[in-house]
C-alpha positions as a Markdown table, in Angstrom:
| # | Residue | x | y | z |
|---|---|---|---|---|
| 1 | Met | -3.1 | 18.2 | -34.7 |
| 2 | Leu | -1.0 | 19.1 | -37.7 |
| 3 | Arg | 2.2 | 17.9 | -35.9 |
| 4 | Ser | 0.8 | 14.4 | -35.4 |
| 5 | Asp | -0.6 | 14.2 | -38.9 |
| 6 | Leu | 2.9 | 15.1 | -40.3 |
| 7 | Tyr | 4.4 | 12.4 | -38.1 |
| 8 | Glu | 1.9 | 9.8 | -39.2 |
| 9 | Ala | 2.5 | 10.7 | -42.9 |
| 10 | Ala | 6.2 | 10.3 | -42.4 |
| 11 | Asn | 5.6 | 6.9 | -40.7 |
| 12 | Gly | 3.5 | 5.8 | -43.6 |
| 13 | Leu | 6.1 | 7.0 | -46.1 |
| 14 | Leu | 8.9 | 5.2 | -44.4 |
| 15 | Thr | 7.2 | 1.9 | -43.6 |
| 16 | Arg | 4.1 | 1.4 | -45.8 |
| 17 | Val | 4.5 | 3.2 | -49.2 |
| 18 | Ala | 6.1 | 0.9 | -51.8 |
| 19 | Lys | 6.9 | 3.7 | -54.3 |
| 20 | Trp | 10.3 | 5.2 | -54.0 |
| 21 | Ser | 11.0 | 8.9 | -53.8 |
| 22 | Ala | 14.1 | 11.0 | -52.9 |
| 23 | Leu | 12.4 | 11.9 | -49.6 |
| 24 | Lys | 11.9 | 8.2 | -48.7 |
| 25 | Ala | 15.4 | 7.3 | -49.7 |
| 26 | Trp | 16.8 | 10.2 | -47.5 |
| 27 | Gly | 14.6 | 9.1 | -44.6 |
| 28 | Leu | 15.7 | 5.5 | -44.8 |
| 29 | Arg | 19.4 | 6.5 | -45.0 |
| 30 | Leu | 18.8 | 8.6 | -41.9 |
| 31 | Ala | 17.0 | 5.7 | -40.1 |
| 32 | Lys | 19.9 | 3.5 | -40.8 |
| 33 | His | 22.2 | 5.8 | -38.9 |
| 34 | Ser | 20.1 | 7.5 | -36.3 |
| 35 | Gly | 17.1 | 5.2 | -35.8 |
| 36 | Leu | 13.6 | 5.1 | -37.1 |
| 37 | Arg | 12.0 | 7.4 | -34.6 |
| 38 | Lys | 14.4 | 10.3 | -35.3 |
| 39 | Ala | 14.1 | 9.7 | -39.0 |
| 40 | Lys | 10.3 | 9.9 | -38.8 |
| 41 | Val | 10.5 | 13.3 | -37.0 |
| 42 | Ala | 13.1 | 14.5 | -39.6 |
| 43 | Val | 11.0 | 13.4 | -42.5 |
| 44 | Ala | 7.9 | 15.0 | -41.0 |
| 45 | Arg | 9.8 | 18.3 | -40.7 |
| 46 | Lys | 11.2 | 18.1 | -44.2 |
| 47 | Arg | 7.7 | 17.3 | -45.5 |
| 48 | Ala | 6.3 | 20.3 | -43.7 |
| 49 | Val | 9.0 | 22.5 | -45.4 |
| 50 | Ile | 8.1 | 20.9 | -48.8 |
| 51 | Leu | 4.4 | 21.5 | -48.2 |
| 52 | His | 5.0 | 25.1 | -47.2 |
| 53 | Arg | 7.0 | 25.7 | -50.3 |
| 54 | Leu | 4.4 | 24.0 | -52.5 |
| 55 | Trp | 1.7 | 26.1 | -51.1 |
| 56 | Arg | 3.6 | 29.3 | -51.6 |
| 57 | Asp | 4.7 | 28.6 | -55.1 |
| 58 | Gly | 1.5 | 26.7 | -56.2 |
| 59 | Thr | 3.5 | 23.9 | -57.7 |
| 60 | Asp | 2.9 | 20.1 | -57.7 |
| 61 | Phe | 4.9 | 17.5 | -55.8 |
| 62 | Arg | 7.1 | 15.5 | -58.2 |
| 63 | Trp | 8.2 | 12.0 | -57.3 |
| 64 | Ser | 11.8 | 11.3 | -58.1 |
| 65 | Ser | 12.7 | 9.7 | -61.4 |
| 66 | Gln | 12.3 | 6.0 | -61.5 |
| 67 | Glu | 16.0 | 5.4 | -62.5 |
| 68 | Ala | 17.3 | 7.4 | -59.5 |
| 69 | Ala | 14.9 | 5.6 | -57.2 |
| 70 | Gln | 16.1 | 2.2 | -58.4 |
| 71 | Gln | 19.7 | 3.2 | -57.9 |
| 72 | Val | 19.0 | 4.2 | -54.3 |
| 73 | Ala | 17.0 | 1.0 | -53.7 |
| 74 | Cys | 19.9 | -1.1 | -55.0 |
| 75 | Gln | 22.3 | 0.7 | -52.7 |
| 76 | Leu | 20.1 | 0.0 | -49.7 |
| 77 | Asn | 19.4 | -3.6 | -50.6 |
| 78 | Pro | 22.4 | -5.0 | -52.5 |
| 79 | Val | 21.7 | -8.2 | -54.5 |
| 80 | Pro | 23.8 | -11.2 | -53.3 |
| 81 | Ala | 26.3 | -12.7 | -55.6 |
| 82 | Asp | 24.7 | -16.1 | -55.3 |
| 83 | Pro | 20.8 | -15.9 | -55.1 |
| 84 | Arg | 20.7 | -19.2 | -53.2 |
| 85 | Glu | 22.3 | -17.5 | -50.2 |
| 86 | Ala | 19.6 | -15.0 | -49.6 |
| 87 | Ser | 16.9 | -16.0 | -47.2 |
| 88 | Ser | 13.3 | -14.8 | -47.2 |
| 89 | Leu | 14.1 | -12.1 | -44.6 |
| 90 | Pro | 15.8 | -9.0 | -45.9 |
| 91 | Gly | 19.3 | -8.5 | -44.5 |
| 92 | Arg | 19.6 | -12.1 | -43.2 |
| 93 | Trp | 21.9 | -14.7 | -44.7 |
| 94 | Arg | 21.8 | -18.4 | -44.2 |
| 95 | Trp | 25.0 | -20.5 | -44.5 |
């Protein structure tokens, strides 16, 4: 039960949550290289480790700073030199 919940949470983080965090950025970089399924499992495991550490220490989860998240977002989705070249679909270009 916990295993599937962690996987679903990782799926939601990678595909549905709009807010950026260091964990999401790491997962998306991993998905780019290894595929989304492996990235979801890796994020689920990393989240389990983070949760265990939070429970042991009694601390709160901190989202990454907004500036760092924006830098990662710009690295993953570079802005084209000419905005007219970008289509409505991310990663697609029309000529």
